[in-house]
N, C-alpha and C positions, 0 to 999 in steps of 0.2 A: 120731593113732590114736583112733578113737572106740570106747571099750570098751562092752560090753553090761552092763546091770544088770537085776536081777530086780525087776519091779513087783508081783509077787504079795504080798509082805509088806505093801506099802502098801495094796493092795486089801483084804487081810484085815483090816488095821487100820481102814480106812474102813467096812467091813461091821460090825465090832464096835462102832464108835463113832458111826456115822451112821444115817440112816434107811433104810428098805427101798428097794431098787433103786438104792442109791448107786453101785454099780459100773456099772450101766447109764448113769447120769447122767454119770459120769466119762468113760466110753468114748464116749458121744455127743458130749460137749463137745470131745473131742480126736480125733474120727473123721477129720477131714482130715489131721491130723498122722500118725495111725496108717497111713492109706492112702498117704500120701506116702512112708512108709518101707516100704511093701509088706506090711504086716500085714493079714491077713484072718481074722476070727474073730467070734464072737458073745459076748455076755456069759456065756452058758451055757458056751461053750468055755473062757473064762478061769477060771470057777469050777472046771472039771475039771482044768486044768493045775496041776501042783505048782510049776512054775517057768515064768515067762514073761519072757524077756530082751528088752530094747529098748535103743536107743541112750541114752547118757547124757543127751542133750538131751531126749528123750521122757520119760525117767525123771523129770527135774526138772519137766517139765510135768505129769505124772501126780501127782507129790507136791504141787505147788502147787495144782492143782485139787482134789485130795482134801482138803487142809488147808482150803481155802476152803469146800467143801461141808460138812465135818465141823464146822468152827468152832474147831479147835485144831491145834496143831503135831504133826506126826509125828516121833517120836524114833527114829531108826535104831538107837540104842544099846540100846533096850529089847529087841531081838530076841534 
């Protein structure tokens, strides 16, 4: 079973700790994976969503890319 996880907290963390347009960079980097899973949205859409659930596999990719771009580790326990 592939459970869904919310990527919005990761994107909020990246926005708070990274440079301008970091969400755009993350989404562009992972665009093929998002499209493969049938997700269609813009960076502006993501900002408007309170929750955005994706597969566990895509969640891990988003987390890894966000951490790489921000330059530090995302701690899920801080939420």
